[in-house]
Rosetta silent file (secondary structure, phi, psi, omega in degrees, C-alpha in Angstrom):
SEQUENCE: XXXXXXXXXXXXXXXXXXXXXXXXXXXXXXXXXXXXXXXXXXXXXXXXXXXXXXXXXXXXXXXXXXXXXXXXXXXXXXXXXXXXXXXXXXXXXXXXX
SCORE:     score description
SCORE:     0.000 S_00000001
   1 L     0.000  133.776 -177.524  -32.770   -4.765    5.689 S_00000001
   2 L   -83.690  132.268 -179.829  -29.795   -3.971    7.908 S_00000001
   3 L   -86.753  143.198 -178.424  -27.543   -1.142    6.736 S_00000001
   4 L   -96.247  139.244  175.988  -23.811   -1.680    6.779 S_00000001
   5 L   -65.601  137.583 -178.137  -21.413    0.820    8.318 S_00000001
   6 L   -61.270  -27.712 -179.934  -19.173    2.329    5.560 S_00000001
   7 L   -82.764  -10.706 -177.917  -16.052    1.435    7.566 S_00000001
   8 L   -72.700  138.374  177.704  -17.170   -2.174    7.982 S_00000001
   9 L   -58.077  151.144 -173.159  -15.376   -4.664    5.749 S_00000001
  10 L   -59.322  -35.830  179.418  -17.424   -5.732    2.746 S_00000001
  11 L  -146.266  140.479  177.006  -17.862   -9.293    3.971 S_00000001
  12 L   -98.592  -13.906  177.871  -17.285  -11.094    7.213 S_00000001
  13 H    59.830 -127.131 -178.963  -17.743  -14.552    5.711 S_00000001
  14 H   -79.071    5.268  174.632  -17.732  -17.182    8.433 S_00000001
  15 H   -92.737   10.102 -175.037  -17.137  -14.430   11.011 S_00000001
  16 L   -62.714  -27.396 -179.137  -20.775  -13.324   10.664 S_00000001
  17 L   -74.001  -20.217 -174.537  -21.675  -14.802   14.087 S_00000001
  18 L   -81.401  165.130 -179.386  -19.105  -12.640   15.867 S_00000001
  19 L   -71.622  117.201 -177.915  -19.592   -9.138   17.204 S_00000001
  20 L   -72.608  -14.079  179.461  -18.980   -6.701   14.332 S_00000001
  21 L   -86.614  -12.883 -179.505  -18.248   -3.908   16.815 S_00000001
  22 L   -70.225  124.569 -176.995  -15.269   -5.767   18.330 S_00000001
  23 H   -61.502  -34.064 -179.863  -12.058   -4.088   17.054 S_00000001
  24 H   -69.026  -38.814  178.055  -10.180   -7.394   16.868 S_00000001
  25 H   -66.034  -42.279  179.196  -12.920   -9.004   14.758 S_00000001
  26 H   -63.490  -43.096 -179.918  -13.005   -5.956   12.472 S_00000001
  27 H   -64.030  -40.698  179.532   -9.208   -5.971   12.086 S_00000001
  28 H   -68.055  -37.883  178.363   -9.204   -9.685   11.293 S_00000001
  29 H   -66.011  -39.808  176.819  -12.032   -9.273    8.771 S_00000001
  30 H   -64.378  -39.822  178.061  -10.130   -6.436    7.067 S_00000001
  31 H   -62.057  -44.710  178.936   -7.021   -8.618    7.007 S_00000001
  32 H   -64.990  -36.957  178.493   -8.969  -11.468    5.389 S_00000001
  33 H   -64.348  -39.618  177.250  -10.495   -9.075    2.855 S_00000001
  34 H   -66.694  -37.971 -178.567   -6.986   -7.902    1.869 S_00000001
  35 H   -71.531  -30.275 -178.758   -5.763  -11.489    1.611 S_00000001
  36 H   -79.229  -19.773 -178.813   -8.726  -12.547   -0.554 S_00000001
  37 L   -68.443  132.574  177.145   -8.234   -9.761   -3.088 S_00000001
  38 L   -71.476  136.445 -179.948   -6.463  -10.934   -6.218 S_00000001
  39 L  -111.137  101.216  175.085   -3.161   -9.164   -6.727 S_00000001
  40 L   -98.807  103.220 -178.677   -2.262   -8.791  -10.360 S_00000001
  41 L   -77.928   -4.751 -177.721    1.085   -7.029  -10.341 S_00000001
  42 L   -83.967   -1.767  179.953    1.095   -6.986  -14.141 S_00000001
  43 L  -116.446  159.595  177.339   -1.323   -4.057  -14.272 S_00000001
  44 H   -63.556  -40.380  179.909   -0.971   -0.448  -13.239 S_00000001
  45 H   -61.671  -40.499  178.846   -3.928   -0.853  -10.896 S_00000001
  46 H   -65.341  -39.998  178.759   -2.257   -3.822   -9.200 S_00000001
  47 H   -68.449  -41.274  177.864    0.978   -1.920   -8.724 S_00000001
  48 H   -66.444  -34.590  176.606   -0.816    1.131   -7.353 S_00000001
  49 H   -63.262  -39.811  177.804   -2.785   -1.110   -4.993 S_00000001
  50 H   -64.535  -40.459  177.798    0.515   -2.473   -3.689 S_00000001
  51 H   -65.896  -40.728  178.635    1.851    1.043   -3.137 S_00000001
  52 H   -62.994  -43.602  178.972   -1.379    2.015   -1.373 S_00000001
  53 H   -65.482  -37.551  176.788   -1.194   -1.015    0.936 S_00000001
  54 H   -63.762  -43.876 -179.877    2.459   -0.236    1.717 S_00000001
  55 H   -64.967  -41.695  179.278    1.597    3.378    2.553 S_00000001
  56 H   -66.088  -41.779  179.588   -1.334    2.356    4.750 S_00000001
  57 H   -69.547  -33.678  176.872    0.702   -0.235    6.624 S_00000001
  58 H   -67.513  -34.758  178.129    3.565    2.246    7.070 S_00000001
  59 H   -71.468  -26.886  179.499    1.114    4.773    8.522 S_00000001
  60 H   -78.957  -22.250 -175.982   -0.201    2.180   10.992 S_00000001
  61 L   -85.768  172.918  177.509    3.246    1.301   12.315 S_00000001
  62 L  -148.371  172.177  175.751    5.415    3.241   14.686 S_00000001
  63 L    69.068 -136.519 -174.427    8.941    3.384   16.009 S_00000001
  64 H   -70.494  -26.481  177.664   11.730    1.643   14.152 S_00000001
  65 H   -69.699  -39.025  177.017    9.388    0.017   11.618 S_00000001
  66 H   -65.899  -40.594  177.495    8.066    3.399   10.529 S_00000001
  67 H   -61.635  -39.800  178.048   11.642    4.691   10.303 S_00000001
  68 H   -65.524  -41.756  178.674   12.535    1.697    8.134 S_00000001
  69 H   -63.738  -42.504  178.230    9.536    2.322    5.839 S_00000001
  70 H   -64.869  -38.642  178.418   10.463    5.996    5.481 S_00000001
  71 H   -63.683  -40.441  178.318   14.071    5.002    4.752 S_00000001
  72 H   -62.740  -43.572  179.874   12.942    2.626    1.993 S_00000001
  73 H   -63.933  -42.569  179.517   10.839    5.372    0.407 S_00000001
  74 H   -63.633  -41.221  178.406   13.728    7.864    0.606 S_00000001
  75 H   -65.130  -39.405  177.376   16.114    5.354   -1.003 S_00000001
  76 H   -63.547  -45.314  178.979   13.631    4.669   -3.803 S_00000001
  77 H   -63.710  -38.994  177.084   13.201    8.397   -4.434 S_00000001
  78 H   -61.733  -42.343  178.264   16.973    8.890   -4.382 S_00000001
  79 H   -63.284  -40.927  178.673   17.351    6.120   -6.990 S_00000001
  80 H   -65.365  -46.279  179.350   14.686    7.691   -9.208 S_00000001
  81 H   -62.683  -40.228  178.427   16.260   11.159   -8.948 S_00000001
  82 H   -62.964  -42.523  179.701   19.727    9.739   -9.673 S_00000001
  83 H   -66.313  -43.760  178.931   18.433    7.925  -12.767 S_00000001
  84 H   -64.019  -41.116  179.233   16.574   10.978  -14.060 S_00000001
  85 H   -62.320  -46.051  179.192   19.659   13.164  -13.493 S_00000001
  86 H   -63.506  -39.160  177.846   21.910   10.736  -15.398 S_00000001
  87 H   -65.470  -41.701  179.022   19.417   10.519  -18.262 S_00000001
  88 H   -64.440  -43.153  178.027   19.154   14.312  -18.441 S_00000001
  89 H   -63.472  -40.785  179.012   22.945   14.721  -18.457 S_00000001
  90 H   -63.817  -46.419 -178.649   23.231   12.086  -21.202 S_00000001
  91 H   -63.138  -45.877  179.172   20.548   13.713  -23.366 S_00000001
  92 H   -64.538  -35.382  177.444   22.070   17.185  -22.962 S_00000001
  93 H   -65.999  -36.560  179.529   25.518   15.742  -23.702 S_00000001
  94 H   -71.218  -43.172 -176.821   24.287   14.163  -26.925 S_00000001
  95 H   -76.459  -37.216 -174.865   22.487   17.276  -28.162 S_00000001
  96 H  -113.202    0.648 -175.394   25.014   19.927  -27.115 S_00000001
  97 L  -100.147    0.000    0.000   28.243   17.970  -26.704 S_00000001
């Protein structure tokens, strides 16, 4: 029985005839594996999977696309901090105001 490399995608499907060591074949097989996975955004696991895929794709990019991904993350964090600050001010205002 042939052992599979841990980095090798779980299934190559109809790409089984191709060279598994070729980086382009491996990248395409990984892409197909990501596309075949069901994405249920209604669960916490589905949402975390989406965040993980965004982080991995942002780490693979460079230049202006990476800057754009970092900017999106910073804007999201700014929105979260702004919301938490407003909620904290409201709660303190209700209890002590």
